[in-house]
VOGU-3710 file (C-alpha; in Angstrom, 3 decimals, decimal comma):
1> mtlriavagk> 61,799/1,911/30,249  64,712/1,423/32,646  64,521/3,449/35,874  67,873/5,152/36,513  68,826/6,277/40,025  72,129/8,017/40,825  73,419/8,448/44,391  75,934/11,211/45,161  77,415/12,936/48,206  80,648/13,879/49,914
11> ggvgkttcsa> 83,066/11,204/51,054  82,104/9,233/54,152  78,456/10,253/54,201  77,151/6,748/53,473  76,510/6,767/49,697  77,419/3,118/49,254  75,242/2,012/52,173  72,316/4,010/50,795  72,891/2,568/47,302  72,772/-0,970/48,699
21> lllralalac> 69,589/-0,172/50,636  67,981/1,263/47,491  68,792/-1,949/45,628  67,251/-3,955/48,494  64,136/-1,768/48,359  63,794/-2,237/44,602  64,177/-5,995/44,927  61,527/-6,101/47,680  59,221/-4,107/45,395  59,738/-6,817/42,745
31> vrpllavdad> 61,566/-4,411/40,439  63,914/-6,960/38,860  66,368/-7,584/37,297  68,574/-4,850/38,770  71,938/-3,444/37,763  74,270/-1,783/40,271  77,020/0,492/38,952  79,931/1,143/41,330  81,416/4,394/40,028  83,751/4,879/43,001
41> pnmnlhqlls> 87,410/4,002/42,234  87,627/2,419/45,708  84,963/-0,108/44,636  83,309/-1,544/47,765  79,630/-1,807/46,817  80,195/-5,491/45,997  80,920/-6,168/49,676  77,484/-4,972/50,780  75,870/-7,099/48,060  78,022/-10,191/48,716
51> lplpeglgsl> 79,090/-10,283/45,061  82,538/-10,949/43,587  84,484/-7,796/42,790  84,179/-7,330/39,014  87,077/-6,162/36,890  86,765/-2,391/36,544  85,854/-0,828/33,229  88,479/1,889/33,701  91,288/-0,379/32,506  89,239/-1,144/29,407
61> reeqraaagg> 90,033/2,313/28,044  93,781/1,760/28,016  93,469/-1,839/26,807  91,299/-0,958/23,831  93,422/2,017/22,842  96,481/-0,230/22,885  94,665/-2,865/20,800  93,406/-0,384/18,204  93,444/-1,643/14,643  92,662/-5,308/15,347
71> avpltdrias> 90,480/-7,525/13,186  87,444/-7,096/15,486  85,889/-3,598/15,388  86,513/-1,539/18,540  82,766/-1,140/19,085  82,281/-4,909/19,243  85,345/-5,446/21,439  84,189/-2,933/24,029  80,634/-4,295/24,066  81,956/-7,825/24,578
81> everrvsege> 84,325/-6,751/27,370  81,608/-4,800/29,210  79,374/-7,874/29,199  82,243/-10,066/30,392  82,927/-7,753/33,348  79,441/-8,014/34,838  79,339/-9,706/38,258  76,053/-11,615/38,266  73,832/-12,150/41,314  70,401/-13,607/41,951
91> avdliamgrg> 68,576/-10,267/42,131  71,307/-7,742/41,309  74,131/-7,680/38,766  77,103/-5,374/39,299  79,570/-3,522/37,131  82,405/-1,333/38,435  83,810/1,696/36,644  87,207/1,393/38,346  89,906/4,029/38,094  89,671/7,133/35,960
101> egpgcycyvn> 91,383/7,831/32,673  95,121/8,048/32,295  96,902/10,742/30,259  95,657/11,368/26,753  92,262/11,734/25,104  89,672/9,048/25,810  86,639/10,762/24,307  86,134/8,208/21,527  86,545/5,190/23,821  84,302/6,800/26,437
111> nllrealdri> 81,607/7,298/23,805  81,790/3,620/22,850  81,739/2,626/26,521  78,636/4,735/27,048  76,928/3,060/24,096  77,811/-0,390/25,473  76,414/0,557/28,884  73,245/1,819/27,221  72,711/-1,560/25,599  73,320/-3,471/28,833
121> eggyravvvd> 71,107/-1,200/30,945  68,198/-1,774/28,582  67,963/-5,344/29,870  67,268/-4,220/33,464  64,188/-2,790/35,153  66,291/-0,353/37,188  69,896/0,841/37,511  71,439/2,315/40,683  74,717/4,240/40,283  76,896/4,661/43,394
131> neagmehlsr> 79,065/7,673/42,555  82,420/8,720/43,900  82,641/11,880/46,024  81,678/14,566/43,543  80,169/14,054/40,105  83,086/13,180/37,836  81,414/10,000/36,607  78,137/11,776/35,883  79,953/14,677/34,221  81,389/12,229/31,651
141> rsvrridhli> 77,781/11,364/30,739  78,462/7,639/31,183  74,775/7,503/32,110  72,853/9,656/29,633  69,653/10,089/31,629  68,994/10,142/35,381  65,419/9,794/36,556  66,266/10,411/40,213  69,411/12,045/41,588  69,676/11,328/45,335
151> lvgdpsrrgl> 72,053/13,607/47,253  73,084/11,997/50,533  74,090/14,288/53,378  74,261/14,422/57,131  72,369/17,181/58,977  75,515/19,061/60,012  76,232/22,470/58,538  79,131/21,045/56,520  76,989/18,155/55,359  74,213/20,404/54,089
161> eavtalrnla> 76,701/22,765/52,433  78,193/19,801/50,579  74,732/18,789/49,341  74,112/22,360/48,178  77,423/22,362/46,269  76,538/19,082/44,528  73,076/20,348/43,639  74,629/23,470/42,094  77,240/21,390/40,253  74,526/19,195/38,739
171> aelalsvgkt> 72,832/22,352/37,462  76,109/23,716/36,040  76,781/20,429/34,242  73,265/20,546/32,779  72,748/16,892/33,670  69,609/15,278/32,349  67,893/14,736/35,717  64,201/14,108/36,252  64,097/14,927/39,982  66,669/15,635/42,684
181> wlllnrpygv> 66,165/14,490/46,284  67,800/14,954/49,678  68,471/11,819/51,713  69,564/12,592/55,279  71,771/9,927/56,781  72,232/9,675/60,581  69,718/12,491/61,218  69,511/12,116/65,012  70,023/15,473/66,668  68,684/17,431/63,699
191> pgraapevlg> 67,766/20,953/64,894  64,209/22,144/64,607  64,718/23,946/61,319  63,479/22,171/58,202  66,657/21,316/56,303  64,892/20,328/53,040  63,250/23,749/52,748  66,566/25,437/53,431  68,167/23,535/50,546  65,152/23,754/48,297
201> lpllaalphd> 65,125/19,981/47,877  62,361/17,485/48,671  63,287/15,146/51,513  63,287/11,539/50,369  63,954/10,080/53,818  65,749/10,708/57,110  67,569/7,544/58,097  67,823/6,859/61,825  70,957/5,690/63,564  70,898/1,946/62,930
211> prlpsweneg> 73,540/-0,309/64,576  72,056/-3,275/62,724  73,706/-2,185/59,484  77,375/-2,236/60,601  76,876/-5,522/62,433  75,254/-7,048/59,331  78,165/-5,779/57,208  80,772/-7,109/59,650  79,153/-10,526/59,395  79,694/-10,410/55,629
221> rsfldlppge> 75,986/-10,672/54,868  74,321/-9,065/51,869  72,166/-6,023/52,561  69,780/-7,494/50,000  68,922/-10,172/52,571  67,961/-7,788/55,390  64,466/-8,964/56,446  61,727/-6,325/56,676  61,301/-5,056/60,226  64,886/-5,721/61,367
231> spaadavada> 66,565/-2,515/60,195  64,856/0,879/60,723  67,136/2,534/58,157  66,547/-0,142/55,523  62,791/0,017/56,080  62,858/3,833/55,810  64,529/3,573/52,400  62,033/0,925/51,288  59,087/3,123/52,343  60,587/6,161/50,584
241> lrtsllgsap> 61,191/4,242/47,373  57,661/2,849/47,316  55,908/6,164/48,031  58,193/8,624/46,201  60,523/7,116/43,611  58,296/4,397/42,186  55,240/6,561/42,570  56,823/9,354/40,549  58,964/7,424/38,086  58,875/8,906/34,570
//
């Protein structure tokens, strides 16, 4: 069964960095092949993975509505287009959701898109979804089941309040989530209180300040190639994945 991990948090908290580090950790744990889903309209996960930017699936909705009634059934057209828009890598493949819907009803096309994604995901050992700020992508049920929902936050009061709001939103949306985790990014200077207990969430990891990551990104190098022992933050994610996520996967 495919392991599905979704990463969410407020803007600027480091969701995309954490998503890339999770993919690195999965690859190091020999969980392959992997699929990355960039659900942020700004689409920059490909940069951290050194992959070509794939054509977003968002435009597929308008294109297929405009082409309705052709000789090829809409179901087959969407499935073929989703496969064509996969950016393939050695360890990780990537698809990008792109922009949201335009005016009008897209329920039928979204349902077909979800079915096409289901078929593609079945060919991977694990899927990591890098969400936009908020949970719009998850609320559309583009991913039917989430084994692990990772809420990324910084240890500031605003950061923890944002995590609490996302946790409550996930509950309101009745998302199919196996387990929800807190991932603290840049936790230096955390006060003595135990933030995870305050939020009622298990702490997956507390990532230290790590200047290696921005320098690696500025050099245009894939986070998948970070060697063990060179990045404290990357190693913290790898340890957390091995002891918590893989150890408790459904």
